[in-house]
C-alpha positions in Angstrom: 16.0 34.4 2.5 13.1 32.3 2.8 13.6 28.5 3.0 11.2 25.5 1.6 11.1 22.4 2.8 9.1 19.4 1.1 8.4 16.2 2.5 7.1 12.8 1.0 5.0 10.4 2.7 4.7 6.8 1.8 1.4 6.1 4.1 -0.2 2.6 4.5 -3.3 1.7 3.3 -4.9 2.7 6.9 -3.5 5.7 6.7 -4.9 6.9 3.4 -8.0 5.7 4.1 -7.8 7.6 7.8 -5.9 10.7 5.6 -9.1 10.6 3.1 -11.4 10.6 6.0 -9.8 13.4 7.4 -9.6 15.4 4.5 -12.9 14.8 3.2 -14.4 16.1 6.5 -12.2 18.9 6.3 -13.8 19.9 3.1 -17.5 19.7 3.8 -16.7 21.8 7.3 -15.0 24.3 4.8 -17.5 24.2 2.2 -20.0 24.4 4.9 -18.5 27.6 6.6 -18.2 29.4 3.2 -22.3 28.8 2.8 -22.5 30.4 6.2 -20.6 33.3 5.6 -22.6 34.2 2.6 
């Protein structure tokens, strides 16, 4: 049996900015790695 847990976040405005920045950098890095892989 597999269980799944879902969590809801309620970040502050400052935390949202940091999350956006971090996810943006992760996206750029991931896309760059995909290009290098070709």
